[in-house]
N, C-alpha and C positions, 0 to 999 in steps of 0.2 A: 310907555312909548319909548323911553330911553333904551330899555332892554331889546325891544324889537329892532331898533336902529342899530344897536351893537351886533345883534345876531345877523342882520342882513349884511352889515359890513364884513363880518367874519366869513360869511358865505361867499361874498365877492372876492375876498382875499384868498380863500381856500380853493376857489374855482379857477384853476389855471388851465388855460387853453393849451392843448398840446399841438405840436407841429406834426404835420403829416409826414411820415417817414418816407413814403414813396416820392413826395415832392422833393425832399432832400436828396434822395438817391438820383432823381431825375436831374437836379441841378449839378450834382457831382459828375454824373455821366456826361452831361452836356458840356461841362468844362473839360472833362477828360477827353472828349471827342476832338477837342482842338489839337491835342498832341497825339492821340492814339488813332491812327487811321487804319485799323485792322478790319478791312472789308466793311467799313461803315457800321460795325456792330455796336459800338458805344452810342453813336448817334441814334440808331434805330431803337435801341433799348431805352434811351432817354426819352424818345417820343412816346413809346408805349407807356412807360412809367408816368410821364407827365399827364397823359390823357386819363389814365386810371385814377391818378391822384386828384385831378380836377373834379371828377365825378364824386370821389370820396369826400373832398373838401366841401363840395356843394351839399352833400347829404349830411355830413357830421358837423359842419361849421367849424372845422379845425383851422389852425393857421397854416400858412405855407402856400397861399395862392400865388404870391409873387415868385417864389422859388419854382413852382410848377410851370408858370408861364415862361420864365427865363429858361428853364431846362427844355421846354418845348421849342422855343425859338432857336436856341443854340443847336438842338438836335436836328431841327429841320434845315437850318442854314448850312451847318457843317456837312450833313449828309448830302444835301443838294450839291454843294461845292465839290465834295469828294466824287460823286457820281459824274459831275461835269468834267472834272479833271481826268478821271479814269477813262471816260469815253473819248476825250480829246487825244490823250496820249496813247490810246490803244489803236488808233487809226493808222 
């Protein structure tokens, strides 16, 4: 009994959940889109990476759900604001 308990504890310790890389990239691009207003490209790419990473996280049970959601929110908000500002000042 003691051996099985030790073995299961070792498996839990050795099983590290990895963070989804696309969620991290989405968060970085979402933050970068605050400063880089290059035709809304970082925000749009952040949205795409966030959506893909949300599906991957759901499928593989990786970590990074919060990063993907924050990247998605930042990407949507900043892209929307950029489009609104460009459309106002282009008139």
